[in-house]
N, C-alpha and C positions, 0 to 999 in steps of 0.2 A: 548438566541439564541443557541439552541442545535443541529442545523441541522447537522454540521460536526464536532462536538466535537468528533465524531466518529473517525476521522483520527488521533486523538492524543492519545498517550499512557498515560493512566491516572494513573496507578500504576506501580509497578516494571514490567519490561519485563524480566530482569534477576535478581532475587535474587541470581541467578544462580551461578555466577562463583566463588565467593570468589577470592582469589589470593594468590600468594606467598608473603611473608612479605614485601619486598621492593617495591612491585607493588601496595600496598594498596592505594586507592585513597579516598578522601572525597566524601560524597554524594553531589549530585547537583540536582537542580530543573531547568528544561528546558521548556520554553514556545515556541511553534512553531510560526513561523512568516508567515505561509501560510495564504493568505488573506481570506480564508473561514474557518479557524479553530482557536480554542483557547483551552487552557488547559495546564496542567502541568503533569509531571511525575517525581517521585523521583528515582534516580539511586542508587539502593542498591546492585549493583553487586559486589562491592569491586574492580572492575577493575580500572585501572589508568585513571584519568580524564585528559583532554587535557589542556596544558598551555593556558592562556587567549588569547595570540596573535595567537596561532595556532587554538584554538577553534573557533575564529571568523575570520578565514581566508577567503579570496576571491578567493581561488584557483579554477580555472576552467581549465580542460584539455579537448580539443576537437580534433578530428582527423585532421591531417594535409593533407587535400585533397582540390583540386580545387573546387570552387563553380560553378555549372552549370548556364548558362545564362537563363535557363528556370525558369519561375516564377511558383512555385508549387501551389501558392494560386489560380491559375486559375482552378484547379480541385477540390477545396473545395466548398462545398455547404453551402450557408448561411441558418441558421435555422430561420424560420419565427416565432419565439416565444421569443421575447425579454423580456417577463414578466415571463418566467419560466427558472430557472437555472437547467440544466439537471444533474442528478446524474447517470442515467443508461437508457438503452433501454430495454423494455420488449415487444417483438413482434413488432407491428406497433405503439406502444406508447412510449413516454418518461416518465420516473419517475423523478420527481424533485420537486422544491418548488418555490412558488411565494412569493416575498418579498414586504413588505410595511413598510413605516415609521410611527412611533407613538411617543408619548412623552416618552415612555419607551425604545425606540430604534427601531431596525429592527425586525419585526415579520414575521415569515415564515409559509406558509400553504403548506403542501405536496399534490401534485396532480399527476394524470396521464393525459397526454395530447397527443392528436393525431395531429402531425404536418401537416397532409394533410387536415383534416376536421376542425381543430381548436377546436374540442370537448375537454372539460376538465372535469375530474371526480375527486372530492375530495375523499380521502381515507376514508373508513368506518371502524373505529377501534372498534373491539369488546373488551369487558372487559377493557375499558379505556387504551388500548395499546398505545395511543398517549402520555401517561404521562411518557415516558422514560427519562432517565437522561444522559446516556453515552453509546456509542457503538464503536466498533472497526472500523466501516466504511467498513468492508469486506462483500461483497455480492456475491451471485451467482444467475443466472437465469436458470431455467430448462424449456424446451419445449416451449420457447418463450412466457411463460405465468406467471410463478411463480417466484417471487424474494424472496430469503431467507436472513435473517440478524439477528444476535444476538444483543440484546439490554439489558442494565442493568436498572433496575427500582429502584435502590438505589444507592446513591453516597458514602455511608459510610457502611463498612462491619459490619454485625452483627456477633454474635458468630458463626453462621453457614455459613457466607460468604455473598456475594452479591446475590441479586435476579436477575437472568439473564434468559431471555426468547428468544427462537428462534422463530422469527415471519416470516410469509409468506404473501406476497401481491399477490392477484389474479388480474392480469391486466385486465381480462374481466369484473369482477364485482366491483373492487375497494376494496373488503373486505380484512381486515388484521386480521389474526388469529394466535393463538399460536400453534406451532408444538411441542415444547419441552420447559421445564423450569427446571432449576437446581439452587442449591446454590453453588457458586464457590468462591474461594479465590481471584480471579481477575474478574473484570467486562468485560474483553476483551477476546473474543473468535473469532477465525479467520476461514475463509472458503476458500476452493479451489474446483473448479468444476472438476469432473472426467469425466462425460459424461452427457447425457440428463436425466439419471435416478438417478445418485448418485453424492454426493459431500462429501468432506472431511471437518471435523470440528476439530479444535485443539486449545489447550491452554497450558500454562505453569503455574503450581500452586505450592504453597509451599508444602513441604513434611515433615513428621515427621522423625527425625533422632536422634539417640543416639550418633552420632559421631561429628556433626557439625551443625551450624545454617544455613549454605549455602547448603541447600538441596531442590531440586525441582523435580517435575514429569512432563515430557513431555507426554501429552495424545493426542490421535487422535481417532475420531469416523468416521464411514461412515453412512450417512443418505441416504435413498432412497425416491423417490417420492410417495411411498406407505405408508410412515410413519414408516418404519423400521429403527432401530438404533443398531449399534454394535461397541463396543470398539475394536480397532485393535492394538493400540500401547499404552504402559504404561511403559515408560522408566524412571528410577530413576537416578538422578545425585547428587553426593555429592562432596563438595570441602571445603577447609578451608585455612585460611591465613598461616597456618604453614605447609601445605602439599606441596610436590613437584609433586605429581600425583593425579589427581582427580579420582573418582570412577564413573563408569556407563556412560551412553550416555545422552548428552544434545542436544536437537533439538530446536534451536532458531526459525527457520522458516521452514515451509513445502512449497513445490511447486509440482505441477502436470505437467508432460511433457509426451505427447503422451499416456495418461492414466496410466502412471507409477507414483508412489509416491516417492518423494525424500525429505529428511530432511537435513538441514545444521546446524552444531553447532560446538562449540570449546571444546577441552579438554586440561587439564593441564598435560603436560608430561615432566618430568625432569625439572620442574620449568619454562617451556615455553608453551604458548598456541599454539595449532595447530588446524586448521579447518578441518572438515571431512564432506563428503557427504555420506548419507546413503540411500540405495535403498531398498524399501519395496514393497511387493505385497499387494493386497487388503485384505489379511487375516492377515496382520501385520507381516509376516515372513521377516526377514532381509535377503535380497538376496545378499548384498554386501556393502562394504564401501571403501572409497578412501580418501586419504589425499589430500586436496586442497593446494598444495605447493605454498607459496607466498601470499595466501589470507590474512593471518594475517598482512602482511606488507602493504596491501592496506587499510583494514578497521581499523586497529589499535585496540583501546580499545572500539570503538563505537559498537552499537548494531543495528541489522537490524529491521527496521520498517515494511518492506515488501520485498518480494522476488519473482522473476519469473525466470524460466529457459527455454530458447529457444535454442534448438540445443546445441552448446557448449558455449552459452552465459549465464552469470548470470547478471540479472538486479535487483538492489536493492537500497533501500534508508535507511539511518540511522536516528535515532530519535534525537541524541544529537545535531547534526549540520544540520539536514535536507540535508545531502549530498547525491546526486544521483551518483551511480556508474554503469557502464557497463563494465563487465570483460569477458574475453574469456579463456576457458580452453584449454591449448596446451600441447604438449608433455613435455615441460619444466616447466609447472606450470601455474599459473593464471596470465594473462597479463591484465593491465588496458587499456581500450579503451576510456572511457569517465568518467570525474568526474566533478561535479558541486556542490560546497559547498553552504550552506545557502539557499538552494532552488533555486539557480541561473539557474540550468538546469533541465528541466522536461522531462519525457518520456511517451510514449504510445506505443501500439503494436497491430498488427493484428495477423493472423495465422503465417505469414512468415516474417514479417518485424517489426523492432523496430524503432520508430521515436523519435527524441529528438531535443529540441530547447533551446537555451539560452534565458533567460528572458531579456527584454529591460528595466526593472525597477530596480532601485537601491534598494537593499533589506533593507537598513536602512532608507533612506530618503523618499522612495516611489516615487521619481521623475523618469521620463523617461530619459533614457540615449540614446543619439543619436549615435547608432551604428548599423551595419548590424547584423542581427540574422538569418542566414540561417537555414533551416530545414534539419537535417541529417537523413538519412535512412540507416539501416543495413539490407541487404538481407541475412537472416539467412541461408537459404538453399544453396545459392551460395557463402556465405562468402564474400560479397562485400559491400562497404560503399559508399554512394552518399551524396552530399550536393547540395541544391537548393536555389535559391533566394526565399524569402518569402515576397512579397509585398502585404499587405492586402488592401482592398478597404475602409480604414478608414483614417480619417484625422490625428489623433494623437493616434495610437493604444497603449494601456496599457495592457501588457500581464498578464493574470490571471492563466491559467492552460492548460495543455494538458493531456488527459486521454483516456483509452480504454473503449469502451462500449461493452455490452454483445452481440450485434448483429454483431460484427466483424468490426465496424467502429471506427475511432478515433474522438474525439471531442476536439476542441481547442477553448478557450474562451478568449476574450479581452473585454476591455472597450474602448470607444472612449473619446476624449477630454482630454486625458492625466491623468485621475484620476480613481481610483477604485470606482465604484458605483454598488452595487448588484442589483439595480433596472434597470440599463441601460447597461446590458452586451450584447455583441455580440458573437454569437456562430456559429462555422463552423464545418462541418463534412467531412470526407474523408473515402471512403471504399477502400478495398484492390484492387478490380477489376479496379477502376478508376486509382489507382496508377500504376498498372501493365501496363495499356494502355498508361499512360502518360510517363512512363519510357522507 
């Protein structure tokens, strides 16, 4: 069942950092507990690992604001497709998978489904492209028609690396074709949409070095919808356990804000790690860099699984403990707005709003916890935060996920009857216009 092995970091994300001697930590293997993902990744960064009691903390930080008496569930639209689990929206269709049970477990068939007509189109894979093994789960949609995603077709690296292909789904025909293919030292390559014509593709790979084994290259390319490709960033970073200062620039995650390219990463300076944000233009020219004061105190030694930047807000999730963070950049440094460890708080976003909600499911037992879980909303443009009652029309809702879709709506997924069942999911959507009118 490989549908969203995509969301899991499969190999190193940071061979990256190395560390100064007394911060050297042992390697670890972490399995995500997201209900729709599975997989492992070895941490070979050399960064300090968390103590067991801290690593499995239940720490949740939510804004201390009054909860409105309005029930925001009233403006969510129920999706009339209980047999298709939605991954994204492409034009007037949803891209997702249908699950069925068999003796071997749960089987998934990827489809395009029209929620209005009920029409379903199975994907037409050319060149046996459905035989993929692992992917980053990072996708972009251009022109409400094409969905792009990198997928690896080997799980073990050969001498030349992993066989990785950039695929494109045509929502009108259902055809899946190859846009690009490379040999890469990691099977995970990530995407960020720039506009309707271009997207950023990036990865971190091992680099040769005669100074240290902790050497990587942060690379980024821009692809366009006409098939063009150009490398714009190629930053080398070197570190070692005996060094007090690292060399070069490390970019752990890229994000696009208002068409501008930003990278966030740490550097070792005088024996301590500091985080920086780098601003690039679309030709790869470094326009500026800034220290993210206090960021290292929030994230610690963890590594970012994903990153989004909206206004002055940084929204990201870590892979070691699946902790979600929302932070705000202020004159005095980076302030923590929300934190949810072990996947307890999930987020989504539209153009101007960040939505987040605490799970009502115990992350270890899988049992529903009887507690109120309001939906929080940050108005990024006006720097205001709201909280609303969220009472779903379900008897015993079991929270699964909240996520953004490419058509500007958010999707929230539950199961009924208090248990997770991929064949009996309930899905609800909310668009930004409905929220503005509601608020």
